[in-house]
C-alpha positions as CSV (number, residue, x, y, z in Angstrom):
1,M,65.7,1.5,-27.5
2,K,67.0,-1.1,-29.6
3,V,70.6,-0.8,-30.7
4,A,72.5,-2.4,-33.6
5,A,76.1,-2.5,-34.4
6,L,76.9,-2.5,-38.2
7,I,80.2,-3.5,-39.6
8,P,80.9,-2.8,-43.2
9,A,83.5,-5.5,-43.8
10,A,83.1,-6.4,-47.6
11,G,86.4,-4.6,-48.7
12,S,89.2,-6.5,-50.4
13,G,92.0,-5.2,-48.3
14,T,94.3,-4.4,-51.2
15,R,96.7,-2.2,-49.2
16,L,97.4,-4.8,-46.8
17,G,97.6,-7.4,-49.5
18,L,96.4,-10.4,-47.2
19,G,92.9,-10.8,-48.6
20,P,89.6,-9.5,-47.0
21,K,91.1,-7.3,-44.2
22,A,88.3,-8.2,-41.8
23,F,89.5,-11.8,-41.8
24,V,93.1,-10.9,-41.1
25,E,94.3,-12.4,-37.8
26,V,96.1,-10.5,-34.9
27,A,97.5,-12.9,-32.2
28,G,95.1,-15.7,-33.3
29,L,91.8,-13.5,-33.7
30,S,90.7,-12.0,-36.8
31,L,90.0,-8.2,-36.8
32,L,86.4,-8.8,-37.4
33,A,86.1,-11.1,-34.4
34,R,87.8,-8.8,-32.1
35,S,85.5,-6.0,-33.2
36,V,82.4,-7.9,-32.8
37,A,83.5,-9.0,-29.3
38,A,84.1,-5.5,-28.4
39,L,80.7,-4.2,-29.6
40,A,78.3,-7.2,-28.7
41,P,77.9,-6.4,-24.9
42,H,76.6,-3.0,-25.7
43,V,74.0,-3.8,-28.5
44,D,71.1,-5.9,-29.2
45,E,72.4,-7.2,-32.5
46,V,75.7,-7.2,-34.8
47,V,75.2,-7.3,-38.4
48,V,78.2,-7.5,-40.8
49,A,78.4,-7.1,-44.5
50,L,80.9,-9.4,-46.1
51,P,82.2,-10.0,-49.5
52,E,80.2,-12.3,-51.6
53,G,80.8,-16.0,-51.0
54,W,82.2,-15.3,-47.4
55,T,80.5,-16.4,-44.3
56,L,81.0,-15.8,-40.6
57,P,82.9,-18.1,-38.5
58,A,80.5,-20.1,-36.1
59,D,82.3,-18.4,-33.2
60,V,81.5,-14.7,-34.0
61,P,78.2,-13.7,-32.5
62,A,76.7,-11.7,-35.3
63,R,74.6,-12.3,-38.5
64,A,75.9,-11.5,-42.0
65,I,74.7,-10.0,-45.3
66,V,76.3,-9.6,-48.8
67,G,77.9,-6.2,-48.9
68,G,77.9,-3.7,-51.7
69,Q,80.5,-2.5,-54.0
70,T,81.8,0.4,-51.9
71,R,81.6,0.9,-48.2
72,Q,78.9,3.4,-48.5
73,D,76.7,0.9,-50.4
74,S,77.4,-1.7,-47.6
75,V,76.3,0.7,-44.9
76,R,73.0,1.5,-46.6
77,L,72.4,-2.3,-47.0
78,L,73.1,-2.8,-43.3
79,L,70.7,-0.1,-42.3
80,E,67.9,-1.9,-44.4
81,A,68.9,-5.1,-42.5
82,T,68.0,-3.9,-39.0
83,G,65.0,-2.4,-37.3
84,A,67.1,-0.8,-34.6
85,E,66.3,2.7,-33.6
86,A,70.0,3.4,-33.0
87,V,73.0,2.1,-34.9
88,L,76.8,2.1,-34.4
89,V,78.9,1.9,-37.4
90,H,82.3,0.6,-36.9
91,D,85.3,-0.5,-39.1
92,A,86.5,-3.9,-38.6
93,A,90.0,-2.7,-39.0
94,R,89.8,-0.8,-35.7
95,P,89.7,-3.9,-33.4
96,F,90.8,-2.4,-30.1
97,L,87.6,-0.6,-29.0
98,P,87.2,0.4,-25.3
99,A,83.9,0.0,-23.8
100,E,83.8,3.6,-22.4
101,V,84.1,4.9,-26.0
102,V,81.2,2.7,-27.2
103,R,79.0,3.9,-24.4
104,A,80.0,7.7,-24.8
105,V,79.2,7.6,-28.8
106,L,76.0,5.8,-28.4
107,A,74.8,8.3,-25.7
108,A,75.7,11.3,-27.7
109,A,74.2,9.9,-30.9
110,W,70.8,9.4,-29.0
111,E,70.9,12.9,-27.7
112,V,72.1,14.8,-30.7
113,G,71.1,12.4,-33.8
114,A,74.8,11.6,-34.7
115,A,78.1,11.3,-33.1
116,T,81.6,10.1,-33.9
117,A,84.7,9.1,-31.9
118,A,87.6,11.5,-32.8
119,L,90.9,12.7,-31.4
120,P,92.2,16.1,-31.4
121,V,95.0,16.3,-33.9
122,A,98.6,16.5,-32.1
123,D,101.0,16.4,-34.8
124,T,102.3,19.3,-36.9
125,L,100.5,19.6,-40.2
126,V,102.0,20.7,-43.4
127,R,100.6,21.0,-47.0
128,A,103.2,19.5,-49.5
129,A,104.6,21.8,-52.0
130,P,105.5,20.7,-55.6
131,G,108.2,17.9,-55.4
132,Q,106.8,16.6,-52.0
133,T,108.6,19.3,-50.2
134,W,107.6,21.4,-47.1
135,G,104.8,23.8,-48.2
136,D,102.3,25.7,-45.9
137,L,101.8,25.0,-42.3
138,T,98.2,24.2,-41.4
139,P,97.1,25.3,-37.9
140,R,96.1,22.1,-36.0
141,E,93.9,24.1,-33.4
142,G,90.3,22.9,-33.5
143,L,91.1,19.9,-35.9
144,W,90.0,16.4,-35.0
145,A,91.1,13.0,-36.5
146,V,87.8,11.1,-37.2
147,Q,87.7,7.6,-35.8
148,T,84.8,4.9,-35.4
149,P,82.6,3.9,-34.2
150,Q,80.1,6.5,-35.2
151,G,76.6,6.4,-33.7
152,F,73.3,7.6,-35.0
153,R,69.5,7.5,-34.7
154,R,68.9,5.2,-37.6
155,R,66.3,7.5,-39.3
156,V,68.8,10.2,-39.5
157,L,71.5,8.0,-41.2
158,R,69.0,6.4,-43.6
159,E,68.0,9.9,-44.8
160,A,71.7,10.9,-45.2
161,H,72.3,7.7,-47.2
162,A,69.1,8.2,-49.4
163,R,70.1,11.8,-50.2
164,A,73.7,10.8,-51.1
165,Q,72.4,8.0,-53.4
166,A,70.0,10.1,-55.0
167,D,72.7,12.8,-55.6
168,A,75.5,10.5,-56.6
169,H,77.4,11.8,-53.6
170,A,80.3,9.8,-52.0
171,A,81.8,10.6,-48.5
172,T,84.7,9.0,-46.6
173,D,82.4,8.2,-43.6
174,D,78.9,8.3,-42.6
175,A,79.0,11.2,-40.3
176,G,80.1,13.2,-43.3
177,L,76.8,12.5,-45.0
178,V,74.8,13.7,-41.9
179,A,76.8,16.9,-41.8
180,R,76.3,17.4,-45.6
181,L,72.6,17.8,-44.8
182,G,73.2,20.3,-42.1
183,G,72.9,17.7,-39.2
184,R,74.9,18.2,-36.1
185,V,77.6,15.4,-35.3
186,A,78.8,15.4,-31.9
187,L,82.7,14.7,-31.4
188,V,83.3,12.2,-28.6
189,P,86.9,11.6,-27.3
190,G,88.2,8.6,-28.9
191,D,91.2,6.5,-28.0
192,A,94.8,6.3,-29.6
193,R,94.4,2.5,-29.6
194,L,91.5,2.9,-31.9
195,F,93.9,3.2,-35.0
196,K,92.9,1.5,-38.2
197,V,94.9,-1.4,-39.4
198,T,95.6,-0.4,-43.2
199,A,99.3,-1.1,-43.9
200,P,101.8,-3.9,-42.8
201,G,103.2,-1.6,-40.3
202,D,99.8,-1.2,-38.6
203,L,99.5,-4.9,-38.5
204,A,102.7,-5.1,-36.6
205,L,101.7,-2.5,-34.1
206,A,98.4,-4.3,-33.7
207,T,100.1,-7.4,-32.8
208,A,102.2,-5.7,-30.1
209,L,99.1,-4.1,-28.6
210,A,97.2,-7.5,-28.7
211,A,99.5,-8.8,-26.2
212,V,98.6,-6.1,-23.6
213,W,95.0,-6.0,-24.6
214,D,94.4,-9.8,-24.3
215,A,95.9,-9.8,-20.9
216,K,93.3,-7.4,-19.3
């Protein structure tokens, strides 16, 4: 079984405000370089979708393609750029990726067809009322917060993307496209360190975690 890791990294990073987010550095290494380094030992190739005009640094062991207008477009292009039987789709903005999560997602994806890292929701959830005040409580039992990597048999994800494109349907992640067609998606326990660097506060947290992570 040939496995490819696909990283859609063509976004502009507007919320962080530091240019393309994948190239933002944490403790001397870009988010993209950290994500590639975590994935590369477990796959046959890493393919990255970049903004037009950008190239990969020489020390990042991956190959690049030009991404699309949206994340969903970029993943579809990445799927066409590899012939692997299984794929892992991962957000570059989740740089602290434990090896055991990668292995577990890949194993579940090959068995079921699709899988995603996720964590049971631990916080109290409340729906806001008008004026951004406390509204109705939402029971958290059975709720999971979805992370990446997400793993798939490549043919399963290609079909899901083709159907979504034909229907002009957009989803927040790739597992959602598979579930939309009635496909099973296994939930694999993720890791709290797999948070997504989105806002300046996340970047500060990532910098603090990198000191511990890099010392391993």
